[in-house]
N, C-alpha and C positions, 0 to 999 in steps of 0.2 A: 616337430621338435623332438629330437631323440636325446633328451637330457635324462640320463639315468642317475638320479640323485639317490644313492643308497641311504643317505641319512634321512631323507624325506620318507623313504619306504619304511624305515623302522618306525617312524611316527605314525604312518598310515598302516595300521594293522588290518584294516578292512580291505575289501576287494575294490577299493576306489583308487586305483593307481593311475594317476594322470600322466601318461608317458607320451602324449601327443597322438601319433598315428599308430603307435605300437603299445599294446598292453602287456605288462610284465606280471603275470600271476605268481606271486611269491607266497 
């Protein structure tokens, strides 16, 4: 699942970004 929810990323300030098969280190 390659759903890049930028809104969810802002909420997840930790390094626990669930992007399916691809991790987006922001």
